[in-house]
N, C-alpha and C positions, 0 to 999 in steps of 0.2 A: 224485787222489786224495783224497776226504773223513779224517779222523781223527778216531774216538771217545774222547776219554778219560772212563773213570772217576770218582770222586770220591778212591780210590786214587790213579790215576796222578797229579789234580794236584796231590794235597802231595805226592806225589813230585818235582814238577820244580819250584814254587813257591818258587822262596827266597825270605826275607823280607826281609834288604836290596834283592837285589836289584830285589822287588817296589817297596821302597818309591823309591830311584832312577828306576824307569821312569814309578810314578802321578808323577815331581816333575818328568822330563823332559818328559809329556805336558801338565800343566800350565801350566812355562813355554812352551815351544813354543804351546802355545795362542794367543799372544799374536799367531803369525804368520801360522802357518794351521791355522784355528780350526776344529775339531771342529763339526758339525751335530750335537745334541742337543736333541730339541725336547722337550717336555712329553709325560712319561711317560702309560700311558694304566691309567687305576683301573679296574675291572669289578667284582663284586662280585653275586651272588643266594645264594637258599641259605645262607644264611651260610659263604659261602666268598669269597674273596678272589681274582682274576687282575690283575695287573698286566704291565704289559708296557714295558721300556726299552729303545728301540731307537737306535744313535748312527754317525754316520760319520765317519772319525778317518782322513784323507786324513796328519798327519804318522803317523800308525804303520802307513801302508798298506791300515786295514781298516775291514770294517763289520759289520752288526748289532745283533743285540738280545737281550737280554736276556728272559725270560718267569720271573715265576713265582707260586704261587698257594700257596694253602692253607685254615686257620680248618677249624669244621666238627668240631675235637678231629681232623684225621684230618691234622695234623703239616705242613710246607712244604719244598716243590720247588722246582729252581731247574736250569736250562737255559739254557746260551748259545750261539744260534750264529751262528759266527763266519766273515768271506766275505771274501775278494778286492777290493777298491776298483777294480785292474788290470782283473784279469780276470773278476769274479764269482763265481769259485769257491767252491764254500762247504769252507772248511779244514777248520773242525773243530766237532764239537757238543761241548758240553763238558758235567758236571754243573758246577752250579757251589755250589755248598753251603758246601766248606771253602774255592770263590776269594772268595765272599761274605765271610767273615770276614776274609780276611786281607788283601786292599785295603783295608776295611773300618779296621780294623787301622794300614794304610803308609798310608791317610792321615792317621789320626790322629796319628802317627809327624810326618809333614811338616805337620801344622798346632801339632803342638806344639813344634815344633826352629823355625815360621816369628814366633810370639811368643814365642822365648828361652827357652823353659821348658828348665831343663837339672833336673829332679828326679829324685833318684837311689830314693828311697819314695813306693812308690806303693801303692795302697788300690782294690779292684777289687770290687765289687759284681755278684755273680752268678758265676758258676762251671761253666758252658759253655762252648761251642765260640768265638763272640765273644771270650769271656771269656781265656778260653787262647792266644787267636791275638793279643791285644793284649800277653799277658805277656812271648809265645813273640817277638814282634816288639820291643816294647821292649826285650829284652833282648838283641834281635843289634844291636843299634845305639845300646846303650848301656849304663855298667857300673852298673846295678843293685845296689842293697847292698841294699834292704827291699822284701820284696812283702808284703802282709795284703789275704787274700781273706774274704769273706764271703758265701753264700747262705743264703736261708734254709732250705734241703737240709745240714743236716753232712752228710751222707754228702757231698753234692756236693762242699764248697769243704774237704776231708777228702782227697779224694781226689785233687782239681788241686793242692793244700796239695802233697803228699808226690813228686807227679809233678814236678812243679816242684821243689821240695824234693832230691829225686836227681839230677835231669838238670844243675840250673844249682849257681854257687857262695853264693850270694846267700840271706841266713835270708828265710824264708819262713811267715807265719802263721797260721793258719783261726781266724779270730774269731768268737764269740759271737755280735754283735749289730755293726749297717751300720755304726755311729755309733762303734763300736771299729776297724771298718776304715775309717773318714777322718779318726782320728787321730791326730796326728805324720806326717803325710806329706805331698809335694810336692802330687804329682796324686793323683788320683781318676777314674775310668775303671766309669763304669755301664752294665755292660753284661747287665739285669738279665734283657728281655721278660718280665714276669712275665704277661704273655697280656692276651688282651683284660679289661676291667673287673679287673685285678690293682691293687693298692696303689700308692701313690708309692711309691718305692723309697728316695727317699734325699732327708732334711730338710734346710733350709738351717742349721740348728743344729749340725748335726754336721759341717759344713766351720769351719776356723778361716779368717780374713782371709789372702790369698797364695795362695792353692790352685788349682790351673790345673785343671780338669775335661774331661774328654772325657765327652757323650753322644751313646751312640749307638745303644740301646733303642727309643727311639720312634719307628718311621718308620711309623706309623699313627695317624689320627685315634683310634682304639680304647685304642690304649697310653701311657701315664703313668709316668716316673721322678723326673719332678724337682717339688717343690712349687714354686709361679710365684716364691716368694721369693729363691729361688738366681738367679733368670735377672734380676730386679730389682738382686741387688748385683753383674749383669756390667762390669767398667770396660770389656775388650774382650768383643764377642761377636762368634764369629768360622763362620760355614757352608760348609758344602761344598756347596751348590745356592742357586738363586735362591731369596729371602729368601719371599717370592708363596707359591713351593711347597712350604718345610719350614711354615711358617705351618696351609697347606692340610693338608699328611700328618701332623706331626708332633704325637702328643696332649697334650705338652711347649709345645709353642711356641704354637697354637691355645688352650689356656688359659692362654697367658701377656697371651695379645691379646684375648684374651674380659675378660680383667680389666683392661684399660688399657692393658696392657707394647705398645711399641712396636719392628717391624723396620725403624727410617728408619735407624740410627745402626749398623743390620749391616756387618760385613763379609767377604767371598769370599776364601778361602782362593786360589783363582787370582788374585783381583788382588793379592794378598803376593807371592807368589810373584814374579808380571810386574812388579814393583815401583809399580803404578799406586792404589797406597794407600801409608800410613803406618800402622805403629801406634799410636798417638794417647801421646803424653806423660805428660797430663793425666788422670787415669782414675777418674772421680768411684768407681767402683767400687772393689769390694773380689777380686775374682774375678775369672780367667780364662778364658773356656768357647767350644770349641768343640762345636758342635749338628753331627752328622754324619748325613744320610739317606738318603746315599749318589747315585751316579750311573755314567748309559751311560757315559761315558766311561775312569772306574775302572777298569767290569768288561770294556769289551772293551783294553782297556791288559795287566791282567790276564791275562785272555785268549790275548792273541799272546804274552805274555812265556809261558806255560805252551807254550802250542802250540808256539813255536819249538825250546826244551826238550824237549818234548817228542819233538820231531823229530830232534833231537840225539843225546838216549839213545835212542832206537828205542823207548818207551812207549804206549801206546794201541793202537786196533787201526782199520785201513786197513780201508773200504770204497771199492767203489765213489765216482765223483762224487756223490754227489746233485744232484738239480735239475741236470741236466748241459743244457749249452744243449740247446734246439729249436731250429727252422728252420718258420714258419709255412707251409703249403703253400696 
């Protein structure tokens, strides 16, 4: 039997704290039972893009892929196909829109935790789904005191601020500028997704020394969030994926490399969590930066968690086995 999970069902079963711990375990266990995560496939044509992200995760007993596509003004669509490594059964097909935002936020929490960031004051650039899931996830695992929200759309920043203000006990301020949202905070999250050819959302002059930055919006060559001066200030630059891949896919890192920046000193989140590398004590820069483009391992771990919780709670729509085994004649 295969379970079909729409976006509403995924939202109903993915607990933020549980997802943080699930991805944490998966990244640590990957040292002993490594997942097979090949390079993802990026295709383009007629102003559209199509990306396929496969993986086999033995420690979780699952394999599968995420496919997402969009561009050309049609929005973005995400779907995950989750299968059992033991039987090959298609366990679930999931709408992965919310799931992608949730696993990205959970990974940002892990990166901040790994770098010893104990900030209670967050500034967020963006007011969409990625921004909201980040705020909710950090609120689930930390005692936040203050959140500042900026979006170029006044209605967006006011709406998100009001939702959070009504639900949580910390102070939430809708800011009139990005610079204001970056002032007097410990941690800035850039979740802008400004679109192809959009303006750079965060400038170095807005960021005080000692800040931690989670940059998650630039996941395509044409997407920019950060000016390159920010990256040159990094005392620690942490990625969630292979530096060569990130430099190829992220417009921010691509521009940094094109201007002479190096990814030679980049640390991988998995290596830090597994104790393979230590954070440098002598840091020449004055910022710590986590750059995320997402991985299929994160996707499948989140999908497996959502599938298990859906089975336990009776959510989703069961259908007859998809791609049931066939015998050759």
